RODRENMI-300995 format. One record per residue (C-alpha): residue in three letters; z, x, y. Coordinates in steps of 0.25 Angstrom, whole numbers, padded with zeros to 4 digits, always signed. Layout:
REM RODRENMI-300995
ALAZXY/...
REM end
This chain:
REM RODRENMI-300995
MET+0000+0000+0000/ALA-0004+0005+0014/ALA+0007+0008+0024/ASP+0008-0003+0035/PRO+0006+0003+0048/ASP+0012-0010+0055/TRP+0025-0011+0047/MET+0034-0006+0058/LEU+0027-0015+0069/ARG+0028-0027+0060/ALA+0043-0024+0056/ALA+0046-0023+0071/ALA+0039-0036+0074/PHE+0047-0043+0063/GLU+0059-0037+0069/ALA+0056-0042+0083/VAL+0053-0056+0077/ARG+0067-0056+0070/ARG+0074-0052+0083/MET+0066-0064+0090/VAL+0071-0074+0080/LYS+0085-0069+0081/GLU+0084-0070+0096/HIS+0077-0084+0097/GLY+0078-0090+0083/GLN+0067-0095+0074/VAL+0058-0100+0086/VAL+0055-0087+0094/PRO+0049-0090+0108/TRP+0035-0086+0110/ASP+0040-0077+0122/ALA+0048-0069+0112/ILE+0037-0067+0102/GLU+0027-0064+0113/GLY+0036-0053+0119/GLY+0034-0045+0106/PHE+0043-0034+0102/GLU+0045-0019+0105/HIS+0042-0009+0095/ARG+0043+0006+0097/GLY+0043+0004+0112/ARG+0031-0005+0113/ARG+0030-0020+0115/LEU+0022-0027+0103/CYS+0018-0041+0103/LEU+0022-0051+0091/ALA+0012-0061+0095/SER+0002-0066+0105/ARG-0002-0080+0109/ALA-0016-0077+0104/VAL-0021-0084+0091/GLY-0024-0076+0079/ILE-0018-0063+0072/PHE-0009-0055+0081/ARG-0009-0040+0078/PRO-0003-0031+0089/LYS-0011-0019+0092/GLU+0000-0010+0087/PHE-0002-0016+0073/GLN-0012-0009+0064/HIS-0014-0019+0054/ALA-0004-0031+0054/ALA-0003-0043+0062/LEU+0009-0049+0067/ARG+0005-0064+0069/HIS-0006-0073+0063/PRO-0003-0087+0069/THR-0007-0098+0060/SER-0006-0109+0071/PRO-0007-0109+0086/
REM end
């Protein structure tokens, strides 16, 4: 199995989501999601309002979001 070059970013994204849920409860406001998270001194997006697959430019292969409904 090939090494996943995005695993550290993905782990940081999931940790950011855990913190948001802890702070806001199960329904996280869009402003918190849109604000993204910081990783290694850089602000990264979790999602955008655009429709379709969301893959931050820092990710080499993985996507963070693939919405199934608007």
